[in-house]
C-alpha positions as CSV (number, residue, x, y, z in Angstrom):
1,M,-30.6,1.6,45.6
2,T,-29.9,2.3,42.0
3,S,-26.8,4.3,41.1
4,P,-27.4,7.8,39.6
5,R,-27.5,8.0,35.9
6,P,-24.3,9.6,34.6
7,T,-24.5,13.1,33.2
8,Y,-23.7,14.1,29.7
9,R,-20.3,15.5,30.8
10,Q,-19.5,12.4,32.8
11,S,-20.3,10.2,29.6
12,V,-18.0,12.4,27.4
13,A,-15.2,12.2,30.1
14,L,-15.5,8.4,30.2
15,V,-15.3,8.1,26.4
16,W,-12.3,10.5,26.4
17,R,-10.5,8.5,29.2
18,T,-11.1,5.2,27.1
19,L,-9.7,6.8,24.0
20,R,-6.6,8.1,25.9
21,S,-5.8,4.5,26.9
22,M,-3.0,2.8,25.0
23,R,-5.0,-0.4,25.2
24,T,-7.7,1.2,23.2
25,A,-5.1,2.3,20.6
26,L,-3.8,-1.3,20.3
27,I,-7.3,-2.7,19.9
28,L,-8.2,-0.2,17.2
29,L,-4.8,-0.9,15.4
30,L,-5.7,-4.6,15.5
31,A,-9.2,-3.9,14.1
32,L,-7.6,-1.8,11.4
33,A,-5.2,-4.7,10.5
34,L,-8.1,-7.3,10.4
35,A,-10.1,-5.0,8.2
36,S,-7.0,-4.5,5.8
37,V,-6.6,-8.3,5.6
38,A,-10.3,-8.7,4.7
39,G,-9.9,-6.0,2.0
40,S,-7.0,-7.9,0.6
41,L,-8.6,-11.4,0.5
42,I,-12.1,-10.3,-0.7
43,P,-12.6,-8.9,-4.1
44,Q,-13.2,-5.1,-4.0
45,L,-15.4,-3.1,-6.1
46,P,-13.0,-0.2,-6.7
47,N,-10.2,-2.5,-7.8
48,S,-11.9,-5.6,-9.4
49,P,-15.5,-4.9,-10.4
50,G,-15.5,-7.9,-12.6
51,A,-14.3,-10.3,-9.9
52,V,-17.0,-8.8,-7.6
53,R,-19.7,-9.5,-10.1
54,Q,-18.5,-13.1,-10.4
55,F,-18.3,-13.5,-6.6
56,L,-22.0,-12.2,-6.3
57,A,-23.0,-14.6,-9.0
58,D,-21.3,-17.5,-7.4
59,H,-22.2,-16.8,-3.8
60,E,-25.5,-15.1,-3.9
61,L,-26.5,-15.2,-0.2
62,L,-22.9,-14.6,1.0
63,G,-22.4,-11.9,-1.5
64,R,-25.5,-9.9,-0.4
65,F,-24.2,-10.2,3.2
66,Y,-20.7,-8.9,2.1
67,L,-22.4,-6.0,0.1
68,R,-24.5,-4.9,3.0
69,A,-21.6,-5.1,5.5
70,G,-19.3,-3.0,3.2
71,L,-16.8,-5.9,2.9
72,L,-16.8,-5.5,-0.9
73,D,-15.5,-2.0,-0.5
74,V,-13.7,-2.2,2.8
75,F,-11.5,0.9,2.5
76,G,-14.4,3.1,1.5
77,S,-16.9,1.8,4.2
78,W,-18.2,3.9,6.9
79,W,-16.9,1.6,9.7
80,F,-13.3,1.6,8.2
81,V,-13.3,5.3,8.1
82,L,-14.6,5.3,11.7
83,I,-11.9,2.9,13.0
84,T,-9.2,5.0,11.2
85,T,-10.6,8.2,12.9
86,L,-10.8,6.7,16.3
87,L,-7.3,5.4,16.0
88,F,-6.0,8.7,14.9
89,V,-7.8,10.5,17.9
90,S,-6.6,7.8,20.3
91,L,-3.0,8.0,19.3
92,V,-3.0,11.8,19.5
93,A,-4.7,11.6,23.0
94,C,-2.1,9.2,24.2
95,L,0.9,11.1,22.8
96,V,0.1,14.6,23.7
97,P,0.5,14.1,27.5
98,R,3.5,12.0,26.9
99,T,5.2,14.8,24.7
100,R,4.4,17.4,27.3
101,A,6.0,15.2,30.1
102,T,9.0,14.6,27.9
103,F,9.6,18.4,27.3
104,R,9.1,19.1,30.9
105,A,11.7,16.4,31.7
106,I,14.2,17.9,29.1
107,R,13.8,21.4,30.6
108,Q,14.0,20.2,34.2
109,R,17.3,19.6,35.9
110,P,18.1,16.3,37.4
111,V,16.3,15.9,40.7
112,Q,18.3,15.3,43.9
113,A,17.7,12.1,46.0
114,R,18.2,11.4,49.7
115,E,18.4,7.7,50.6
116,L,20.9,6.4,48.0
117,D,21.4,3.1,49.7
118,A,17.8,2.2,48.7
119,F,18.7,2.1,45.0
120,P,19.5,-1.2,43.2
121,S,23.1,-0.2,42.6
122,F,24.9,1.4,45.6
123,R,28.5,1.9,46.6
124,E,30.1,3.8,49.6
125,L,33.7,5.2,49.5
126,V,35.9,7.0,52.0
127,V,38.1,9.4,50.0
128,E,40.8,11.8,50.8
129,A,39.4,14.9,49.0
130,D,37.2,17.4,50.7
131,P,33.4,17.1,50.2
132,E,33.3,20.2,47.9
133,V,36.3,18.9,45.8
134,A,34.8,15.4,45.7
135,A,31.4,16.7,44.6
136,E,33.0,18.8,41.8
137,A,35.1,15.8,40.7
138,A,32.0,13.7,40.6
139,R,30.2,16.4,38.5
140,R,33.1,16.4,36.0
141,V,33.3,12.6,35.8
142,L,29.6,12.2,35.1
143,R,29.6,15.1,32.6
144,R,32.3,13.4,30.6
145,R,30.3,10.3,30.5
146,G,27.4,12.1,28.8
147,F,25.2,12.5,31.8
148,R,23.1,15.6,32.3
149,V,24.3,16.9,35.7
150,A,22.9,19.2,38.5
151,R,24.9,20.0,41.6
152,E,23.5,21.3,44.8
153,G,26.2,21.8,47.5
154,T,28.0,18.5,47.9
155,S,25.2,16.4,46.2
156,V,25.2,15.6,42.5
157,A,22.3,14.3,40.5
158,A,22.7,13.0,36.9
159,D,20.6,11.2,34.3
160,K,21.1,10.0,30.7
161,G,19.0,8.4,28.0
162,L,16.2,11.0,27.4
163,L,16.9,10.6,23.8
164,R,15.4,7.2,24.0
165,E,12.0,8.8,25.1
166,V,12.4,11.4,22.4
167,G,13.0,8.6,19.8
168,S,10.0,6.7,21.1
169,L,7.8,9.9,20.7
170,A,9.2,10.5,17.3
171,F,8.4,7.0,16.2
172,H,4.8,7.3,17.4
173,W,4.2,10.8,15.9
174,A,5.7,9.5,12.6
175,F,3.1,6.7,12.7
176,I,0.3,9.4,13.0
177,L,2.0,11.4,10.2
178,L,2.1,8.2,8.1
179,L,-1.7,7.8,8.7
180,A,-2.3,11.4,7.8
181,G,-0.2,11.1,4.7
182,V,-2.1,8.0,3.5
183,I,-5.4,9.6,4.2
184,V,-4.5,12.8,2.3
185,G,-2.8,11.0,-0.5
186,K,-5.4,8.4,-1.2
187,G,-8.4,10.6,-0.2
188,T,-7.5,13.5,-2.5
189,G,-5.8,11.4,-5.3
190,Y,-6.8,9.0,-8.0
191,A,-5.4,5.9,-9.8
192,G,-6.5,4.6,-13.2
193,L,-5.4,2.5,-16.1
194,A,-4.8,4.1,-19.5
195,V,-4.9,2.1,-22.8
196,L,-2.6,3.5,-25.5
197,Y,-2.3,2.5,-29.0
198,E,0.9,3.4,-31.2
199,G,0.5,6.8,-32.7
200,E,-2.5,7.8,-30.6
201,T,-2.6,10.5,-27.8
202,W,-4.2,10.0,-24.5
203,I,-5.2,12.9,-22.2
204,D,-5.4,12.7,-18.4
205,A,-9.2,13.3,-18.0
206,E,-12.0,11.3,-16.4
207,A,-13.7,10.4,-19.6
208,N,-10.5,8.8,-21.0
209,Y,-10.1,6.1,-18.3
210,D,-13.0,4.0,-19.7
211,G,-14.3,3.1,-16.3
212,Q,-10.9,1.9,-15.0
213,L,-10.6,4.7,-12.6
214,R,-10.5,4.9,-8.7
215,T,-10.8,8.3,-7.1
216,G,-10.3,9.2,-3.4
217,R,-13.3,10.1,-1.2
218,F,-12.2,13.8,-1.2
219,F,-11.0,14.1,-4.7
220,G,-12.0,17.3,-6.3
221,G,-11.8,16.3,-9.9
222,D,-8.7,18.2,-10.7
223,F,-7.0,15.9,-13.3
224,S,-3.7,17.0,-14.6
225,G,-4.5,17.2,-18.4
226,L,-1.2,15.6,-19.2
227,R,-0.9,14.3,-22.8
228,L,0.8,11.1,-23.6
229,T,1.4,10.0,-27.2
230,L,2.6,6.5,-27.6
231,V,5.5,6.5,-30.1
232,E,6.4,2.7,-29.7
233,Y,5.6,-0.2,-27.5
234,A,8.0,-3.0,-27.3
235,D,8.2,-6.1,-25.1
236,T,10.9,-8.9,-24.7
237,F,10.4,-12.4,-23.6
238,R,12.6,-15.4,-23.0
239,T,12.1,-18.5,-25.1
240,T,10.3,-20.0,-22.1
241,G,7.7,-17.2,-22.1
242,Q,9.1,-15.4,-19.1
243,P,9.0,-11.6,-19.6
244,M,12.2,-9.7,-19.6
245,D,11.1,-6.1,-20.4
246,F,8.2,-4.0,-21.3
247,R,8.9,-0.5,-22.7
248,S,6.5,2.4,-23.7
249,T,8.2,5.3,-25.5
250,V,5.9,8.3,-25.1
251,E,5.9,12.0,-26.1
252,V,4.7,14.2,-23.1
253,A,2.9,17.5,-23.4
254,D,1.3,19.5,-20.7
255,L,-2.4,20.8,-20.5
256,Q,-1.8,23.5,-23.1
257,G,-0.1,21.1,-25.5
258,R,3.5,22.4,-24.8
259,P,6.0,19.4,-25.4
260,L,7.8,18.3,-22.4
261,G,10.0,15.8,-24.1
262,T,10.2,12.1,-24.9
263,E,10.1,9.6,-22.0
264,V,10.7,5.8,-21.9
265,I,8.4,4.3,-19.3
266,R,9.4,0.7,-18.1
267,V,8.5,-1.6,-15.2
268,N,9.8,0.0,-11.9
269,H,10.9,3.1,-13.8
270,P,7.9,5.3,-14.0
271,Y,7.6,8.8,-15.4
272,R,7.2,11.5,-12.7
273,R,5.9,15.0,-13.0
274,G,5.1,16.6,-9.7
275,D,2.8,14.3,-7.7
276,L,1.8,12.5,-10.8
277,R,3.3,9.0,-11.6
278,V,2.9,7.0,-14.8
279,F,3.8,3.3,-14.4
280,Q,4.2,0.6,-17.1
281,F,1.3,-1.7,-16.0
282,G,0.9,-4.3,-18.8
283,F,0.0,-4.9,-22.4
284,G,-2.8,-6.5,-24.3
285,W,-4.4,-7.0,-27.7
286,A,-7.2,-5.2,-29.4
287,A,-9.1,-6.8,-32.3
288,T,-11.3,-5.1,-34.9
289,A,-14.0,-7.6,-35.9
290,E,-16.9,-6.1,-37.9
291,V,-20.4,-7.4,-38.4
292,A,-22.0,-6.3,-41.6
293,R,-25.5,-6.5,-43.1
294,G,-25.7,-6.3,-46.8
295,G,-22.2,-5.1,-46.9
296,E,-22.9,-2.2,-44.5
297,V,-21.0,-2.4,-41.1
298,I,-23.5,-2.3,-38.2
299,T,-21.0,-2.8,-35.4
300,G,-17.4,-3.4,-34.5
301,S,-15.6,-0.7,-36.5
302,D,-13.7,0.4,-33.5
303,P,-10.8,-1.7,-31.9
304,M,-12.1,-4.0,-29.1
305,E,-9.9,-4.6,-26.0
306,L,-9.5,-8.2,-25.3
307,D,-9.2,-10.1,-22.1
308,Q,-7.6,-13.4,-21.1
309,D,-8.8,-16.3,-18.9
310,P,-6.4,-17.2,-16.0
311,A,-3.9,-19.9,-17.1
312,P,-4.2,-23.3,-15.5
313,E,-1.4,-24.5,-13.3
314,G,1.7,-25.3,-15.2
315,V,0.6,-23.3,-18.3
316,S,2.1,-20.0,-19.3
317,Q,-0.4,-17.1,-19.4
318,L,1.1,-16.2,-22.8
319,A,-0.3,-19.5,-24.2
320,M,-3.9,-18.4,-23.4
321,P,-6.1,-17.1,-26.2
322,W,-7.6,-13.5,-25.9
323,R,-11.4,-13.1,-25.7
324,G,-13.9,-10.5,-26.7
325,T,-17.6,-10.2,-27.5
326,I,-19.7,-8.5,-30.2
327,K,-23.2,-8.0,-28.8
328,L,-26.2,-7.1,-31.0
329,P,-29.0,-6.0,-28.6
330,G,-31.2,-4.7,-31.4
331,F,-32.0,-8.2,-32.7
332,E,-34.9,-10.2,-31.6
333,P,-33.9,-12.5,-30.0
334,Q,-30.7,-10.6,-29.0
335,M,-27.4,-12.0,-30.6
336,A,-23.9,-12.2,-29.3
337,V,-20.8,-13.3,-31.1
338,D,-18.0,-14.8,-28.8
339,L,-14.5,-14.2,-30.1
340,E,-11.4,-16.2,-29.3
341,I,-8.3,-14.5,-30.7
342,W,-4.9,-16.3,-31.2
343,P,-2.2,-13.7,-31.9
344,D,0.2,-16.4,-33.1
345,G,-2.0,-18.7,-35.3
346,R,0.6,-21.5,-35.0
347,A,-0.3,-22.1,-31.4
348,L,-4.0,-22.9,-32.3
349,L,-3.0,-25.1,-35.2
350,A,-0.6,-27.0,-32.9
351,L,-3.4,-27.5,-30.4
352,I,-5.8,-28.7,-33.1
353,E,-3.3,-31.2,-34.5
354,D,-2.3,-32.6,-31.1
355,P,-4.6,-31.6,-28.2
356,S,-2.3,-33.4,-25.7
357,A,0.8,-31.3,-26.6
358,P,1.8,-28.6,-24.2
359,P,0.4,-25.2,-25.0
360,R,2.6,-22.9,-27.0
361,A,3.5,-19.5,-25.7
362,M,2.5,-16.7,-28.1
363,L,5.4,-14.2,-27.9
364,Q,4.7,-12.2,-31.1
365,E,2.0,-11.8,-33.7
366,F,2.1,-14.3,-36.5
367,Q,-0.8,-14.9,-38.9
368,P,-3.4,-14.4,-36.1
369,I,-6.6,-16.5,-36.2
370,A,-10.0,-15.7,-34.8
371,R,-12.4,-18.4,-33.6
372,Y,-16.1,-17.3,-33.2
373,R,-19.3,-18.8,-32.0
374,V,-22.9,-17.2,-32.2
375,W,-25.3,-17.2,-29.2
376,Q,-29.0,-16.1,-28.9
377,G,-31.1,-15.0,-26.0
378,P,-31.4,-12.1,-23.4
379,L,-28.1,-10.2,-22.7
380,S,-27.3,-9.4,-19.1
381,D,-24.9,-6.6,-20.1
382,L,-23.4,-4.9,-23.0
383,S,-19.8,-5.2,-22.1
384,T,-17.3,-6.5,-24.7
385,H,-15.1,-8.1,-22.1
386,T,-17.5,-10.8,-20.7
387,L,-20.4,-12.9,-21.9
388,D,-22.8,-14.4,-19.4
389,T,-24.1,-17.5,-21.1
390,R,-26.4,-18.7,-18.3
391,F,-29.6,-17.4,-20.2
392,L,-28.1,-17.9,-23.7
393,E,-28.3,-20.7,-26.2
394,S,-25.7,-21.5,-28.8
395,V,-26.8,-21.4,-32.4
396,P,-25.9,-24.8,-33.9
397,G,-23.4,-24.6,-36.8
398,A,-22.8,-20.8,-36.3
399,S,-19.2,-21.1,-35.6
400,G,-15.8,-21.0,-37.5
401,L,-12.2,-19.9,-37.9
402,M,-11.0,-17.0,-39.9
403,G,-7.5,-15.4,-40.4
404,G,-6.6,-11.7,-40.4
405,G,-8.5,-9.8,-43.1
406,E,-10.9,-12.6,-43.9
407,S,-14.7,-12.3,-44.1
408,H,-17.2,-15.1,-43.4
409,D,-20.9,-15.6,-43.7
410,L,-21.8,-15.5,-40.0
411,L,-24.9,-17.9,-40.2
412,E,-23.9,-20.0,-43.1
413,G,-24.5,-23.7,-42.3
414,A,-26.3,-22.9,-39.1
415,T,-29.5,-24.5,-38.0
416,G,-32.2,-23.2,-35.7
417,V,-31.5,-19.7,-36.7
418,P,-34.4,-17.3,-35.6
419,A,-36.6,-16.3,-38.5
420,S,-36.5,-12.7,-37.3
421,W,-32.6,-12.5,-37.9
422,P,-31.5,-11.1,-41.3
423,E,-29.9,-13.6,-43.5
424,D,-27.1,-11.5,-45.1
425,L,-24.9,-11.1,-42.0
426,T,-21.1,-11.4,-42.4
427,I,-18.3,-11.1,-40.0
428,R,-14.8,-9.9,-40.8
429,F,-11.6,-10.2,-38.7
430,A,-10.2,-6.7,-39.8
431,D,-7.3,-6.1,-37.7
432,L,-5.3,-7.1,-34.6
433,R,-3.2,-4.5,-32.6
434,E,-1.1,-4.5,-29.5
435,Y,-1.6,-1.8,-26.9
436,S,0.2,-0.6,-23.8
437,V,-1.5,-0.3,-20.4
438,L,-0.2,2.6,-18.3
439,Q,-1.2,3.1,-14.7
440,V,-1.6,6.8,-13.8
441,T,-1.6,7.8,-10.2
442,R,-1.7,11.1,-8.3
443,D,-0.8,10.9,-4.7
444,R,-0.1,14.2,-2.8
445,G,0.8,12.3,0.4
446,V,3.9,10.8,-0.9
447,P,6.3,13.4,0.6
448,V,4.5,13.2,3.9
449,V,4.8,9.4,3.8
450,L,8.4,9.7,3.0
451,L,9.0,12.1,5.9
452,A,7.1,9.7,8.2
453,A,9.2,6.7,7.1
454,I,12.4,8.7,7.9
455,L,11.1,9.8,11.3
456,L,10.3,6.1,12.0
457,L,13.8,5.0,11.3
458,V,15.3,7.9,13.2
459,G,13.0,7.4,16.2
460,L,13.7,3.6,16.2
461,L,17.6,4.1,16.5
462,P,17.6,5.6,20.0
463,A,15.1,3.1,21.3
464,L,17.3,0.3,20.2
465,Y,20.7,1.7,21.4
466,S,20.0,3.7,24.4
467,S,18.4,3.5,27.8
468,R,17.3,5.7,30.7
469,R,19.8,5.8,33.6
470,K,19.9,7.9,36.8
471,L,22.8,8.3,39.2
472,W,23.4,10.3,42.4
473,V,26.5,11.1,44.4
474,H,26.6,12.5,47.9
475,A,29.8,13.8,49.6
476,E,29.6,14.0,53.3
477,P,32.3,14.7,55.9
478,G,33.4,11.8,58.1
479,E,35.7,10.9,60.8
480,R,38.3,9.3,58.5
481,G,37.8,11.5,55.5
482,T,35.0,12.3,53.1
483,T,32.3,9.7,52.7
484,L,31.2,9.4,49.1
485,K,27.8,7.7,48.5
486,I,27.0,6.6,45.0
487,G,23.6,5.2,44.0
488,G,21.5,4.7,40.8
489,F,19.4,2.5,38.7
490,A,18.4,1.9,35.0
491,L,15.0,1.6,33.5
492,Q,16.3,-0.6,30.7
493,R,19.3,-2.8,30.1
494,R,20.3,-3.4,33.7
495,E,23.5,-5.3,32.9
496,R,24.8,-2.5,30.8
497,F,24.2,-0.1,33.6
498,D,26.0,-2.2,36.1
499,E,29.1,-2.2,34.0
500,E,28.8,1.7,33.5
501,F,28.3,2.1,37.3
502,E,31.5,0.2,38.0
503,R,33.4,2.4,35.6
504,V,32.0,5.6,37.3
505,V,33.1,4.3,40.6
506,A,36.6,3.5,39.3
507,D,36.9,7.1,37.9
508,L,35.8,8.5,41.2
509,V,38.4,6.4,43.0
510,R,41.1,7.6,40.7
511,V,40.3,11.3,40.9
512,C,39.5,11.4,44.7
513,G,41.9,9.0,46.2
514,V,40.2,6.2,48.1
515,Q,40.9,5.1,51.7
516,D,38.2,2.5,52.1
517,A,35.2,1.1,50.1
518,E,32.2,-1.2,50.5
519,P,31.5,-3.7,47.6
520,V,28.9,-2.9,45.0
521,R,25.4,-3.9,46.2
522,S,22.9,-4.6,43.4
523,R,19.4,-5.9,43.8
């Protein structure tokens, strides 16, 4: 006989009961942690599009799988959002009943118990005081020791340590608040890199990030319009090439152009305005290399931001040359000029003289040198930062060195030059400028995250230094006097409770006057 098919209401109830389980919350938390690890180890499209392109080129099959599975944009994938939402719902479903129960326990008076000799800690005394007097004395003793006390006739019930449960709830609610703050902050904010040259003004608007912008899923496009004018950029290095300081002095103005003062932005010392933060992120070099035909510049009149290859192990990053590319897609076949810029020309000359010598760190600009090489073939993209040479061929002899301000015949001495290319092409290394890179972030969730962090600490302290304890005292008339029965137990820290139980018994002996006593019995 087959079991009846569950109804829609039964299915929803089953899902809800599963979400209310703390085990489900732990599983979801583990899944979220594993997804975050994957997002940290695998290149991500919002953060490193260049690294993602290289990964797809190097691992074609695996890259397609990662792309379809959302592993190249983990934090923006549908399954990461689903895990986060389910975790949020599960935590709330777990905490709401606990919170109600805790508030009921706070409002409720301690409940009386009958068979005190069944508790792990028990003591029976015969005292001289009357039952009413002994019960009142027990109430005062327990009250002085910080217990919540309820007396009914000659019976006293007491408990202590509810603050531990309140702290545990505050800790878990703070975790939910932390999740909410991160979701609101990252989901409605943005972060991008701004490149500033000395004397130029940069405005916080989408078009000025030049593709180096990450926006939240719920960002509404409300950029601040803040204006930053770079007055001076300065950096300091040790002789070993180790950086000491990076400083950008900027003049700040609001959206309407009203000046807000002059600020110095340094590493770990950002400029703050409301929920906007401007950090010193880095620096770089920009070269102006012009290609002209018949004396007329056809490309390269604007500064070109340069990139560096990663330094090999044991070599300072400052010893690596900077790279850029001039691309001429209008030629047939298409042309690309690969540039290698050495801000300190002495480093290149030393490498040419003795290739086995250790590379020299370039700490400042000094007689910069540009080394160029011409390629022909189909261009895969028009970026000035990278050059994919897989489908290109170098033009033999079309290479050379030039100093700042020098101009060379681009194809002089070259062989195998396509006949369709013009013969009167020249290249000029016009200028080299240093620029500052600032990271601009807007995160509305920072105050919420800060509040959650404070609640986490505040909730953790009671959980570490307190424990739930319950204790009862019954005073009954007997043949030789009043029989005082004392029993109790602790939910945590049993040894500490045994010591406190002994002290309570000693106080009761002192105030009531003992005639006879049984030893403490602990299970």
